[in-house]
KEVO-812473 format. One line per 10 residues: number of its first residue (from 0); their letters; for each residue x, y, z of N, C-alpha, C. Coordinates in nm, 3 decimals, always signed. Atoms other than C-alpha are relative to their C-alpha. Layout:
N
NUM> A> X/Y/Z/X/Y/Z/X/Y/Z  ... $
! end
This chain:
151
0> XXXXXXXXXX> +0.080/+0.112/+0.033/-4.777/+3.432/+10.370/-0.109/+0.037/-0.084  +0.101/-0.030/+0.087/-5.010/+3.420/+10.080/-0.106/-0.120/-0.026  +0.106/+0.108/+0.018/-5.331/+3.209/+10.061/-0.079/+0.039/-0.127  +0.048/-0.039/+0.143/-5.457/+3.182/+9.704/-0.106/-0.123/-0.033  +0.091/+0.085/+0.037/-5.771/+2.990/+9.572/+0.029/-0.041/-0.134  -0.037/+0.029/+0.141/-5.814/+2.876/+9.216/-0.097/+0.078/-0.098  +0.075/-0.059/+0.112/-6.085/+3.091/+9.047/+0.014/+0.169/+0.025  -0.009/-0.146/+0.011/-6.048/+3.463/+8.941/-0.092/+0.060/-0.101  +0.113/-0.063/+0.086/-6.308/+3.701/+8.811/+0.031/+0.147/+0.006  +0.004/-0.142/+0.004/-6.323/+4.072/+8.709/-0.136/+0.037/+0.028 $
10> XXXXXXXXXX> +0.125/-0.036/-0.050/-6.606/+4.262/+8.864/-0.013/+0.153/-0.030  +0.014/-0.143/-0.003/-6.766/+4.600/+8.821/+0.052/+0.074/+0.094  -0.055/-0.067/-0.089/-6.625/+4.894/+8.996/-0.087/+0.027/+0.119  +0.105/-0.022/-0.103/-6.941/+4.953/+9.197/-0.026/-0.105/+0.114  +0.011/+0.101/-0.094/-6.897/+4.618/+9.373/+0.109/+0.005/+0.114  -0.096/-0.008/-0.107/-6.600/+4.727/+9.577/-0.032/+0.120/+0.083  +0.051/-0.108/-0.088/-6.684/+4.924/+9.886/+0.110/+0.022/+0.096  -0.104/-0.030/-0.117/-6.366/+4.918/+10.111/+0.106/+0.107/-0.045  -0.124/-0.087/+0.042/-6.070/+5.158/+10.120/+0.118/-0.063/-0.048  -0.119/+0.056/+0.054/-5.765/+5.116/+9.929/+0.098/-0.039/+0.098 $
20> XXXXXXXXXX> -0.109/+0.034/-0.096/-5.520/+4.905/+10.140/+0.140/+0.028/-0.051  -0.153/-0.030/+0.047/-5.227/+5.007/+9.911/+0.030/+0.146/+0.010  -0.018/-0.148/-0.010/-5.271/+5.383/+9.971/+0.129/+0.029/+0.097  -0.126/-0.047/-0.077/-4.936/+5.523/+10.090/+0.123/-0.111/+0.001  -0.087/+0.099/+0.018/-4.742/+5.205/+9.990/+0.129/+0.051/-0.074  -0.133/-0.032/+0.070/-4.364/+5.234/+9.869/-0.009/-0.084/-0.134  +0.008/+0.093/+0.132/-4.351/+5.147/+9.487/+0.135/+0.031/-0.071  -0.115/-0.012/+0.063/-4.027/+5.087/+9.298/-0.018/-0.088/-0.131  +0.021/+0.075/+0.126/-3.989/+4.979/+8.939/+0.085/+0.044/-0.118  -0.068/-0.014/+0.103/-3.870/+5.005/+8.602/+0.035/+0.152/-0.028 $
30> XXXXXXXXXX> -0.045/-0.139/+0.045/-3.710/+5.312/+8.446/-0.139/+0.087/-0.042  +0.117/-0.091/+0.041/-3.967/+5.601/+8.414/+0.049/+0.142/-0.036  -0.011/-0.150/+0.049/-3.998/+5.937/+8.255/+0.000/+0.091/+0.117  -0.012/-0.107/-0.122/-3.895/+6.239/+8.477/-0.137/+0.057/+0.032  +0.134/-0.051/-0.052/-4.202/+6.343/+8.679/-0.120/-0.108/-0.013  +0.090/+0.115/-0.009/-4.371/+5.996/+8.632/+0.036/-0.119/+0.073  -0.062/+0.103/-0.090/-4.224/+5.819/+8.908/-0.098/-0.109/+0.048  +0.061/+0.103/-0.051/-4.337/+5.488/+9.047/-0.094/+0.036/+0.118  +0.058/-0.046/-0.119/-4.467/+5.654/+9.364/-0.141/+0.050/-0.042  +0.132/-0.056/+0.041/-4.736/+5.821/+9.152/-0.124/-0.112/-0.004 $
40> XXXXXXXXXX> +0.093/+0.121/+0.013/-4.913/+5.478/+9.127/-0.093/-0.015/+0.113  +0.100/+0.013/-0.105/-5.052/+5.509/+9.479/-0.017/+0.121/+0.080  +0.015/-0.134/-0.068/-5.069/+5.867/+9.554/-0.133/+0.048/+0.015  +0.139/-0.042/+0.001/-5.451/+5.881/+9.502/-0.036/+0.134/-0.065  +0.026/-0.115/+0.072/-5.408/+6.178/+9.274/-0.045/-0.055/-0.154  +0.040/+0.053/+0.128/-5.623/+6.101/+8.949/+0.061/+0.059/-0.110  -0.071/-0.054/+0.100/-5.410/+6.337/+8.749/+0.135/-0.039/-0.023  -0.148/+0.056/+0.016/-5.068/+6.171/+8.814/+0.001/-0.147/-0.054  -0.016/+0.137/+0.023/-4.942/+5.864/+8.693/+0.163/-0.040/-0.024  -0.141/+0.050/+0.031/-4.626/+5.638/+8.639/+0.002/-0.029/-0.139 $
50> XXXXXXXXXX> -0.005/+0.017/+0.153/-4.486/+5.605/+8.278/+0.129/-0.055/-0.013  -0.117/+0.056/+0.039/-4.211/+5.383/+8.162/+0.078/+0.091/-0.098  -0.076/-0.062/+0.099/-3.932/+5.532/+7.940/-0.048/-0.047/-0.131  +0.036/+0.031/+0.133/-3.983/+5.553/+7.570/+0.069/-0.130/-0.041  -0.052/+0.119/+0.053/-3.910/+5.220/+7.369/-0.017/-0.112/+0.089  +0.019/+0.134/-0.102/-4.018/+4.988/+7.679/-0.144/-0.021/-0.024  +0.135/+0.061/+0.009/-4.311/+4.770/+7.613/-0.041/-0.086/+0.105  +0.030/+0.073/-0.109/-4.267/+4.565/+7.920/+0.059/+0.079/+0.119  -0.024/-0.058/-0.117/-4.224/+4.669/+8.281/-0.022/-0.072/+0.127  +0.016/+0.073/-0.117/-4.211/+4.579/+8.646/+0.006/+0.100/+0.106 $
60> XXXXXXXXXX> -0.006/-0.087/-0.113/-4.320/+4.747/+8.964/-0.031/-0.086/+0.123  +0.012/+0.073/-0.127/-4.304/+4.625/+9.308/-0.041/+0.090/+0.118  +0.056/-0.090/-0.090/-4.524/+4.754/+9.572/+0.013/-0.073/+0.146  -0.032/+0.040/-0.133/-4.412/+4.732/+9.946/-0.125/+0.065/+0.093  +0.122/-0.061/-0.084/-4.734/+4.765/+10.180/+0.079/+0.022/+0.131  -0.055/-0.032/-0.144/-4.678/+4.903/+10.533/+0.007/-0.107/+0.085  -0.006/+0.134/-0.078/-4.757/+4.561/+10.677/-0.087/-0.103/-0.076  +0.080/+0.111/+0.068/-4.940/+4.235/+10.585/-0.153/+0.054/-0.024  +0.142/-0.033/+0.031/-5.282/+4.312/+10.422/-0.070/-0.132/-0.060  +0.077/+0.101/+0.053/-5.558/+4.082/+10.331/-0.103/+0.073/-0.095 $
70> XXXXXXXXXX> +0.074/-0.068/+0.101/-5.748/+4.150/+10.016/-0.072/-0.096/-0.085  +0.046/+0.098/+0.079/-5.957/+3.993/+9.759/-0.045/+0.073/-0.147  +0.012/-0.072/+0.134/-5.978/+4.259/+9.478/+0.121/+0.076/-0.027  -0.120/-0.072/+0.049/-5.705/+4.424/+9.275/-0.038/+0.099/-0.109  +0.056/-0.094/+0.092/-5.774/+4.739/+9.086/+0.132/+0.059/-0.074  -0.085/-0.078/+0.094/-5.564/+4.898/+8.800/-0.058/+0.102/-0.095  +0.060/-0.111/+0.099/-5.617/+5.224/+8.596/+0.121/+0.056/-0.084  -0.080/-0.065/+0.091/-5.458/+5.350/+8.288/-0.033/+0.143/-0.012  +0.030/-0.157/+0.018/-5.438/+5.741/+8.225/-0.066/+0.010/-0.137  +0.051/-0.005/+0.135/-5.653/+5.691/+7.908/-0.025/+0.139/-0.046 $
80> XXXXXXXXXX> +0.045/-0.133/+0.041/-5.768/+6.063/+7.898/+0.118/+0.069/-0.051  -0.124/-0.080/+0.047/-5.397/+6.200/+7.870/+0.071/-0.075/-0.105  -0.102/+0.088/+0.075/-5.209/+5.895/+7.722/-0.054/-0.120/-0.067  +0.063/+0.110/+0.067/-5.448/+5.650/+7.583/+0.015/-0.148/+0.064  -0.011/+0.131/-0.048/-5.492/+5.268/+7.648/+0.132/-0.056/-0.050  -0.140/+0.048/+0.048/-5.141/+5.118/+7.611/+0.020/-0.156/+0.031  -0.030/+0.132/-0.033/-5.124/+4.785/+7.803/-0.089/-0.109/-0.048  +0.094/+0.112/+0.076/-5.242/+4.464/+7.623/+0.031/-0.131/+0.082  -0.017/+0.121/-0.073/-5.112/+4.205/+7.868/+0.080/+0.023/+0.128  -0.072/-0.034/-0.125/-5.026/+4.225/+8.241/-0.027/-0.116/+0.105 $
90> XXXXXXXXXX> +0.008/+0.097/-0.113/-4.992/+4.007/+8.562/+0.019/+0.067/+0.131  -0.021/-0.044/-0.137/-5.006/+4.074/+8.930/+0.042/-0.119/+0.095  -0.056/+0.109/-0.088/-4.806/+3.872/+9.190/+0.001/+0.053/+0.132  -0.016/-0.043/-0.150/-4.791/+3.850/+9.557/+0.119/-0.092/+0.045  -0.125/+0.085/-0.052/-4.471/+3.738/+9.747/-0.062/-0.086/+0.132  +0.031/+0.088/-0.096/-4.511/+3.445/+9.968/+0.142/-0.080/+0.029  -0.132/+0.078/-0.038/-4.196/+3.300/+10.158/+0.115/+0.028/-0.090  -0.108/-0.021/+0.088/-3.958/+3.476/+9.922/-0.025/-0.036/-0.148  +0.048/+0.026/+0.122/-4.150/+3.345/+9.622/-0.102/+0.073/-0.065  +0.102/-0.081/+0.066/-4.360/+3.526/+9.375/-0.109/-0.101/-0.044 $
100> XXXXXXXXXX> +0.104/+0.091/+0.044/-4.710/+3.364/+9.316/-0.110/+0.085/-0.075  +0.072/-0.088/+0.080/-4.916/+3.496/+9.033/-0.149/-0.001/+0.056  +0.141/-0.008/-0.058/-5.262/+3.617/+9.145/-0.090/+0.030/-0.127  +0.070/-0.047/+0.122/-5.380/+3.765/+8.794/+0.094/-0.010/-0.112  -0.071/-0.040/+0.118/-5.279/+3.745/+8.440/-0.117/+0.011/-0.104  +0.105/-0.055/+0.083/-5.504/+3.935/+8.201/+0.036/+0.083/-0.123  -0.034/-0.076/+0.124/-5.529/+4.138/+7.887/-0.015/+0.157/+0.046  +0.001/-0.135/-0.020/-5.613/+4.504/+7.869/-0.063/+0.059/+0.131  +0.047/-0.046/-0.138/-5.668/+4.732/+8.177/-0.100/+0.119/-0.041  +0.091/-0.113/+0.040/-5.830/+5.062/+8.008/+0.001/+0.087/+0.119 $
110> XXXXXXXXXX> +0.029/-0.096/-0.107/-5.973/+5.316/+8.230/+0.002/-0.054/+0.146  -0.009/+0.067/-0.146/-6.036/+5.084/+8.524/-0.029/-0.140/-0.012  +0.005/+0.159/-0.007/-5.985/+4.713/+8.577/-0.002/-0.046/+0.135  +0.007/+0.049/-0.133/-6.106/+4.555/+8.904/-0.006/-0.152/-0.009  -0.013/+0.141/+0.019/-6.017/+4.174/+8.925/-0.023/-0.052/+0.135  +0.041/+0.085/-0.131/-6.170/+3.937/+9.189/+0.090/-0.094/+0.004  -0.101/+0.106/-0.036/-5.927/+3.706/+9.344/-0.038/-0.068/+0.118  +0.036/+0.074/-0.124/-5.945/+3.448/+9.617/+0.072/+0.103/+0.106  -0.052/-0.077/-0.103/-5.873/+3.606/+9.953/+0.156/-0.027/+0.024  -0.159/+0.007/+0.013/-5.489/+3.679/+9.975/+0.047/+0.095/+0.106 $
120> XXXXXXXXXX> -0.076/-0.073/-0.101/-5.274/+3.804/+10.254/+0.156/+0.015/-0.039  -0.132/-0.016/+0.044/-4.934/+3.961/+10.146/+0.049/+0.147/+0.061  -0.071/-0.140/-0.032/-4.698/+4.257/+10.220/+0.068/+0.052/-0.119  -0.078/-0.046/+0.129/-4.516/+4.290/+9.871/-0.085/-0.068/-0.103  +0.082/+0.017/+0.136/-4.702/+4.292/+9.529/+0.087/+0.027/-0.101  -0.084/-0.029/+0.131/-4.549/+4.297/+9.183/-0.115/+0.015/-0.123  +0.079/-0.004/+0.116/-4.731/+4.430/+8.875/+0.106/-0.015/-0.118  -0.082/+0.032/+0.130/-4.574/+4.285/+8.543/-0.081/+0.040/-0.130  +0.061/-0.033/+0.131/-4.657/+4.458/+8.216/+0.066/-0.094/-0.095  -0.061/+0.102/+0.091/-4.595/+4.173/+7.973/-0.008/+0.046/-0.137 $
130> XXXXXXXXXX> +0.000/-0.067/+0.134/-4.685/+4.375/+7.657/-0.083/+0.116/+0.001  +0.078/-0.118/+0.018/-4.795/+4.716/+7.567/+0.046/+0.066/-0.143  -0.019/-0.044/+0.140/-4.832/+4.896/+7.240/+0.088/+0.128/-0.013  -0.083/-0.108/-0.031/-4.656/+5.205/+7.373/+0.069/-0.031/+0.128  -0.054/-0.003/-0.140/-4.436/+5.265/+7.683/-0.118/+0.003/+0.086  +0.104/+0.004/-0.077/-4.674/+5.161/+7.951/-0.015/+0.110/+0.095  +0.030/-0.111/-0.087/-4.841/+5.405/+8.190/-0.127/-0.057/+0.096  +0.099/+0.031/-0.092/-5.053/+5.346/+8.502/-0.032/+0.121/+0.094  +0.044/-0.090/-0.077/-5.251/+5.597/+8.706/-0.032/-0.028/+0.129  +0.057/+0.050/-0.142/-5.383/+5.394/+9.006/+0.026/-0.157/+0.007 $
140> XXXXXXXXXX> +0.002/+0.141/-0.031/-5.333/+5.078/+9.176/-0.048/-0.015/+0.148  +0.057/+0.009/-0.139/-5.528/+4.955/+9.473/-0.040/-0.159/+0.028  +0.056/+0.132/-0.034/-5.627/+4.637/+9.666/-0.096/+0.028/+0.111  +0.105/-0.014/-0.075/-5.932/+4.593/+9.847/-0.055/-0.132/+0.066  +0.048/+0.122/-0.072/-6.108/+4.352/+10.096/-0.148/+0.029/-0.012  +0.130/-0.017/+0.007/-6.462/+4.309/+9.975/-0.069/-0.098/+0.088  +0.079/+0.099/-0.088/-6.706/+4.145/+10.238/-0.070/-0.102/-0.078  +0.053/+0.112/+0.076/-6.811/+3.804/+10.141/-0.159/+0.010/-0.032  +0.155/-0.042/+0.035/-7.191/+3.917/+10.140/-0.018/+0.070/-0.115  +0.019/-0.095/+0.109/-7.127/+4.139/+9.854/+0.069/-0.069/-0.123 $
150> X> -0.065/+0.063/+0.103/-6.963/+3.872/+9.630/+0.099/+0.076/-0.071 $
! end
């Protein structure tokens, strides 16, 4: 079950204070370069990353959480130190009763993008890279529950 409100915001990194609820999740997705598997997205290693194969400028990754998680922040990071900023349009969805519901649709990610969303509960999430200037790469994905008193 996914509960979604209407407003979406991006917030500074220092506003998120809880631990990553996606840590240790199972990730599957688009074809990747050898050594850049989808599991690198949630391994909490800042030096590793997932990268799609050459000539792909769109991709899809599905994240299976260990159980239902409630969150209101989504974090994405590109490995810009080693591979530059590539993604120019992306979306994140949550599965609800077998249907995907879009939580976020935004432009660039860069070093770190944290998006504020209405409180959502889900066990499966999907990242869709809708446009990328080179084959897309992501180094980190996280979901967090920020207490209400911290906006």
